[in-house]
FIKEPA-572115 format. One record per residue (C-alpha): x, y, z; residue in three letters. Coordinates in nm, 3 decimals, always signed. Last residue first. Example, Ala and Ser with C-alpha at 12.3 -4.5 7.8 and 13.67 -1.06 7.14 Angstrom:
// FIKEPA-572115
ATOM         X         Y         Z   residu
ATOM    +1.367    -0.106    +0.714      SER
ATOM    +1.230    -0.450    +0.780      ALA
***
This chain:
// FIKEPA-572115
ATOM         X         Y         Z   residu
ATOM   +10.561   +11.305    +9.930      PRO
ATOM   +10.207   +11.204   +10.025      LEU
ATOM    +9.945   +11.071    +9.791      ASP
ATOM    +9.575   +11.142    +9.829      GLY
ATOM    +9.526   +11.465    +9.638      LYS
ATOM    +9.518   +11.294    +9.301      ALA
ATOM    +9.299   +11.019    +9.438      ASP
ATOM    +9.310   +10.726    +9.202      PRO
ATOM    +9.075   +10.488    +9.218      THR
ATOM    +8.876    +9.546    +9.420      SER
ATOM    +8.696    +9.267    +9.457      ARG
ATOM    +8.748    +9.028    +9.169      HIS
ATOM    +8.714    +8.667    +9.279      PRO
ATOM    +9.018    +8.499    +9.438      VAL
ATOM    +9.320    +8.334    +9.278      PRO
ATOM    +9.557    +8.138    +9.507      ARG
ATOM    +9.883    +8.324    +9.535      ASP
ATOM   +10.191    +8.251    +9.328      ALA
ATOM   +10.514    +8.308    +9.520      ALA
ATOM   +10.659    +8.652    +9.466      PRO
ATOM   +10.883    +8.709    +9.162      ALA
ATOM   +11.252    +8.657    +9.227      PRO
ATOM   +11.450    +8.979    +9.203      GLY
ATOM   +11.383    +9.307    +9.029      ALA
ATOM   +11.608    +9.591    +9.146      PRO
ATOM   +11.377    +9.694    +9.281      GLY
ATOM   +11.053    +9.708    +9.474      ARG
ATOM   +10.689    +9.776    +9.405      ALA
ATOM   +10.402    +9.798    +9.653      TYR
ATOM   +10.027    +9.756    +9.654      SER
ATOM    +9.738    +9.840    +9.886      LEU
ATOM    +9.362    +9.839    +9.823      PRO
ATOM    +9.199    +9.872   +10.166      VAL
ATOM    +9.150    +9.615   +10.445      PRO
ATOM    +9.466    +9.436   +10.326      SER
ATOM    +9.462    +9.053   +10.330      VAL
ATOM    +9.257    +8.928   +10.034      ALA
ATOM    +9.467    +9.130    +9.792      ARG
ATOM    +9.804    +9.258    +9.909      LEU
ATOM    +9.911    +9.368    +9.561      SER
ATOM   +10.267    +9.296    +9.445      ARG
ATOM   +10.521    +9.461    +9.220      TRP
ATOM   +10.869    +9.359    +9.103      CYS
ATOM   +11.067    +9.633    +8.931      LEU
ATOM   +11.301    +9.591    +8.634      GLY
ATOM   +11.085    +9.798    +8.401      ARG
ATOM   +10.761    +9.632    +8.512      TRP
ATOM   +10.716    +9.298    +8.686      GLN
ATOM   +10.413    +9.112    +8.819      GLY
ATOM   +10.199    +9.034    +9.121      HIS
ATOM    +9.838    +8.994    +9.231      ARG
ATOM    +9.643    +9.040    +8.909      ALA
ATOM    +9.264    +9.054    +8.946      GLY
ATOM    +9.217    +9.301    +8.663      PRO
ATOM    +9.532    +9.305    +8.447      ALA
ATOM    +9.798    +9.567    +8.516      VAL
ATOM   +10.001    +9.733    +8.241      PRO
ATOM   +10.181   +10.049    +8.361      VAL
ATOM   +10.067   +10.320    +8.117      THR
ATOM    +9.838   +10.488    +8.372      TRP
ATOM   +10.145   +10.553    +8.587      PRO
ATOM   +10.271   +10.816    +8.341      ARG
ATOM   +10.623   +10.853    +8.485      GLY
ATOM   +10.563   +11.227    +8.530      ALA
ATOM   +10.297   +11.121    +8.780      LEU
ATOM   +10.569   +10.992    +9.011      GLY
ATOM   +10.914   +10.951    +8.849      THR
ATOM   +11.113   +10.790    +9.130      GLY
ATOM   +11.102   +10.440    +8.983      GLU
ATOM   +10.964   +10.314    +9.314      ALA
ATOM   +10.699   +10.585    +9.300      LYS
ATOM   +10.626   +10.501    +8.936      VAL
ATOM   +10.564   +10.137    +9.031      CYS
ATOM   +10.359   +10.210    +9.344      ALA
ATOM   +10.129   +10.439    +9.144      GLU
ATOM   +10.054   +10.175    +8.881      GLN
ATOM   +10.004    +9.902    +9.139      VAL
ATOM    +9.776   +10.122    +9.349      THR
ATOM    +9.580   +10.212    +9.036      TRP
ATOM    +9.496    +9.850    +8.956      ILE
ATOM    +9.374    +9.784    +9.310      TRP
ATOM    +9.163   +10.101    +9.299      ALA
ATOM    +9.012    +9.986    +8.971      PHE
ATOM    +8.905    +9.663    +9.140      GLU
ATOM    +8.747    +9.852    +9.427      ARG
ATOM    +8.550   +10.085    +9.203      ALA
ATOM    +8.438    +9.797    +8.980      ARG
ATOM    +8.319    +9.598    +9.284      VAL
ATOM    +8.110    +9.893    +9.403      SER
ATOM    +7.964    +9.949    +9.055      GLU
ATOM    +7.882    +9.584    +8.981      PRO
ATOM    +8.127    +9.439    +8.728      LEU
ATOM    +8.074    +9.430    +8.351      SER
ATOM    +8.240    +9.768    +8.298      ALA
ATOM    +8.558    +9.631    +8.460      LEU
ATOM    +8.579    +9.353    +8.201      LEU
ATOM    +8.513    +9.593    +7.919      GLY
ATOM    +8.787    +9.827    +8.037      PRO
ATOM    +9.028    +9.531    +8.092      ALA
ATOM    +8.997    +9.373    +7.746      GLU
ATOM    +9.302    +9.549    +7.610      GLY
ATOM    +9.439    +9.825    +7.829      ARG
ATOM    +9.349   +10.003    +8.150      CYS
ATOM    +9.449   +10.343    +8.287      CYS
ATOM    +9.312   +10.573    +8.017      ARG
ATOM    +9.006   +10.363    +7.940      ARG
ATOM    +8.918   +10.346    +8.311      VAL
ATOM    +8.962   +10.722    +8.344      LEU
ATOM    +8.733   +10.783    +8.047      GLY
ATOM    +8.464   +10.553    +8.189      ALA
ATOM    +8.472   +10.754    +8.510      SER
ATOM    +8.602   +10.589    +8.824      PRO
ATOM    +8.370   +10.534    +9.123      ARG
ATOM    +8.563   +10.558    +9.449      TYR
ATOM    +8.791   +10.313    +9.623      PRO
ATOM    +9.024   +10.423    +9.903      SER
ATOM    +9.377   +10.395    +9.767      GLN
ATOM    +9.706   +10.290    +9.924      VAL
ATOM   +10.035   +10.311    +9.736      ASP
ATOM   +10.385   +10.189    +9.810      VAL
ATOM   +10.714   +10.239    +9.628      GLY
ATOM   +11.055   +10.085    +9.691      VAL
ATOM   +11.408   +10.130    +9.564      VAL
ATOM   +11.730    +9.972    +9.687      ALA
ATOM   +12.091   +10.033    +9.593      ARG
ATOM   +12.351    +9.836    +9.790      ALA
ATOM   +12.509   +10.021   +10.083      GLY
ATOM   +12.620    +9.706   +10.262      GLY
ATOM   +12.276    +9.605   +10.375      PRO
ATOM   +11.979    +9.682   +10.147      ALA
ATOM   +11.682    +9.793   +10.355      HIS
ATOM   +11.340    +9.823   +10.194      LEU
ATOM   +11.079   +10.017   +10.391      VAL
ATOM   +10.714   +10.081   +10.305      ALA
ATOM   +10.450   +10.310   +10.450      ALA
ATOM   +10.073   +10.344   +10.432      ALA
ATOM    +9.811   +10.592   +10.545      VAL
ATOM    +9.432   +10.565   +10.542      TRP
ATOM    +9.162   +10.825   +10.616      GLY
ATOM    +9.083   +10.917   +10.257      GLU
ATOM    +9.412   +10.825   +10.090      SER
ATOM    +9.774   +10.835   +10.205      GLY
ATOM   +10.106   +10.708   +10.076      SER
ATOM   +10.467   +10.686   +10.187      LEU
ATOM   +10.789   +10.527   +10.057      SER
ATOM   +11.127   +10.437   +10.201      VAL
ATOM   +11.459   +10.305   +10.071      ALA
ATOM   +11.742   +10.215   +10.309      THR
ATOM   +12.092   +10.181   +10.164      GLY
ATOM   +12.140   +10.558   +10.149      PRO
ATOM   +12.096   +10.587   +10.527      SER
ATOM   +12.192   +10.936   +10.644      GLY
ATOM   +12.005   +11.120   +10.370      PRO
ATOM   +11.689   +10.914   +10.439      LEU
ATOM   +11.456   +10.939   +10.141      TYR
ATOM   +11.116   +11.067   +10.035      PRO
ATOM   +11.026   +11.108    +9.664      ARG
ATOM   +10.882   +11.453    +9.602      GLY
ATOM   +11.006   +11.494    +9.244      GLY
ATOM   +11.292   +11.717    +9.359      PRO
ATOM   +11.401   +11.462    +9.624      ARG
ATOM   +11.247   +11.472    +9.968      ALA
ATOM   +11.414   +11.457   +10.308      ALA
ATOM   +11.347   +11.259   +10.624      LEU
ATOM   +11.538   +11.320   +10.944      PRO
ATOM   +11.681   +11.016   +11.123      GLU
ATOM   +11.503   +10.889   +11.433      ARG
ATOM   +11.390   +10.560   +11.276      ALA
ATOM   +11.747   +10.495   +11.165      THR
ATOM   +11.865   +10.504   +11.526      ASP
ATOM   +11.578   +10.280   +11.641      ALA
ATOM   +11.665    +9.997   +11.405      GLY
ATOM   +11.625    +9.859   +11.052      VAL
ATOM   +11.292    +9.679   +11.008      ALA
ATOM   +11.126    +9.735   +11.343      GLU
ATOM   +11.244   +10.090   +11.405      ALA
ATOM   +11.184   +10.172   +11.038      LEU
ATOM   +10.823   +10.054   +11.065      LEU
ATOM   +10.758   +10.277   +11.365      SER
ATOM   +10.918   +10.564   +11.178      ARG
ATOM   +10.699   +10.497   +10.874      LEU
ATOM   +10.379   +10.485   +11.076      LEU
ATOM   +10.463   +10.813   +11.250      ALA
ATOM   +10.548   +10.957   +10.911      ARG
ATOM   +10.213   +10.859   +10.766      ALA
ATOM   +10.027   +10.997   +11.068      ALA
ATOM   +10.218   +11.326   +11.051      LEU
ATOM   +10.126   +11.385   +10.686      TYR
ATOM    +9.769   +11.269   +10.744      ARG
ATOM    +9.717   +11.519   +11.024      GLU
ATOM    +9.900   +11.792   +10.833      ALA
ATOM    +9.671   +11.734   +10.536      ARG
ATOM    +9.353   +11.786   +10.734      TRP
ATOM    +9.498   +12.085   +10.921      ALA
ATOM    +9.617   +12.267   +10.609      PRO
ATOM    +9.996   +12.245   +10.570      LEU
ATOM   +10.254   +12.507   +10.669      HIS
ATOM   +10.343   +12.344   +11.003      GLY
ATOM   +10.380   +11.993   +10.860      ALA
ATOM   +10.757   +12.029   +10.814      ALA
ATOM   +10.795   +12.154   +11.170      ARG
ATOM   +10.601   +11.858   +11.307      ARG
ATOM   +10.810   +11.617   +11.100      ASP
ATOM   +11.131   +11.772   +11.232      ALA
ATOM   +11.007   +11.735   +11.591      PRO
ATOM   +10.909   +11.364   +11.547      PHE
ATOM   +10.539   +11.345   +11.616      PRO
ATOM   +10.398   +11.212   +11.944      PRO
ATOM   +10.155   +10.932   +11.851      VAL
ATOM    +9.806   +11.052   +11.944      ARG
ATOM    +9.697   +11.102   +11.582      VAL
ATOM    +9.795   +10.747   +11.486      LEU
ATOM    +9.460   +10.565   +11.499      ALA
ATOM    +9.295   +10.849   +11.308      ALA
ATOM    +9.530   +10.785   +11.016      ALA
ATOM    +9.386   +10.438   +10.970      ARG
ATOM    +9.667   +10.193   +10.917      ALA
ATOM    +9.889   +10.036   +10.653      VAL
ATOM   +10.234    +9.893   +10.710      ALA
ATOM   +10.496    +9.736   +10.487      LEU
ATOM   +10.842    +9.582   +10.524      HIS
ATOM   +11.011    +9.479   +10.200      VAL
ATOM   +11.298    +9.228   +10.196      GLY
ATOM   +11.199    +9.085    +9.858      GLY
ATOM   +11.179    +8.719    +9.954      ALA
ATOM   +11.069    +8.788   +10.311      HIS
ATOM   +10.789    +9.023   +10.212      ASP
ATOM   +10.696    +9.146   +10.558      VAL
ATOM   +10.348    +9.277   +10.636      ALA
ATOM   +10.203    +9.494   +10.912      ARG
ATOM    +9.834    +9.581   +10.928      LEU
ATOM    +9.714    +9.853   +11.165      ASN
ATOM    +9.332    +9.852   +11.183      GLY
ATOM    +9.344   +10.044   +11.511      GLY
ATOM    +9.489    +9.757   +11.713      PRO
ATOM    +9.745    +9.534   +11.539      ARG
ATOM    +9.716    +9.281   +11.256      VAL
ATOM   +10.022    +9.079   +11.159      THR
ATOM   +10.116    +8.939   +10.819      LEU
ATOM   +10.398    +8.721   +10.689      SER
ATOM   +10.475    +8.689   +10.319      LEU
ATOM   +10.712    +8.441   +10.153      ASP
ATOM   +10.492    +8.132   +10.196      ALA
ATOM   +10.180    +8.318   +10.087      ALA
ATOM    +9.958    +8.438   +10.367      ALA
ATOM    +9.769    +8.321   +10.676      PRO
ATOM    +9.725    +8.593   +10.938      LEU
ATOM    +9.930    +8.628   +11.257      MET
***
């Protein structure tokens, strides 16, 4: 078990697999290297769904779903973990047989992530997760996604640090529009995120970045908005979007 904020517990497993539970928000998260999941037998429906994809994308598709099903078994139960997954028109995944359980998936350059938020009693729950391998953002992309003093602040950072910090910002923005169910149509670059920020709220959603604990930039958003996560101790900046990285 790793040290974390009072409302967040973390566990590291073989293969770079990090599991986290946000006890205040009820969110279960996992991030892992896709290569560590290739030997997990895929769920038959997932295998069929991946049949039309290029090999590289099918591998990540199946890895993300293997991670999600493992997370569902832990968070909700084995029966829910075996349910078929479907996608809404915008690509948002959901479990038709479990309307009170929200799920989200992401993938980027060798990493996959999953999130589960279970609301007992059929209450509405929404969740979004995003993982992003850093790469150098253009000045135009930084200006598009960041507001106020943020572009100048990012420009002052060493290149590798700037790439990682921008990736953290983008994961928040993507996680928020995923939870909202709008994806890129929701204009994620308009979600305000300050460099170094660890948690906040946007349009009734609570978001959080797993800085200092995740091996790769990883953020999630949940709703309806509840108590904000406990304040984390600030750390120095250390943290881009990959249009082909996200998974439906």
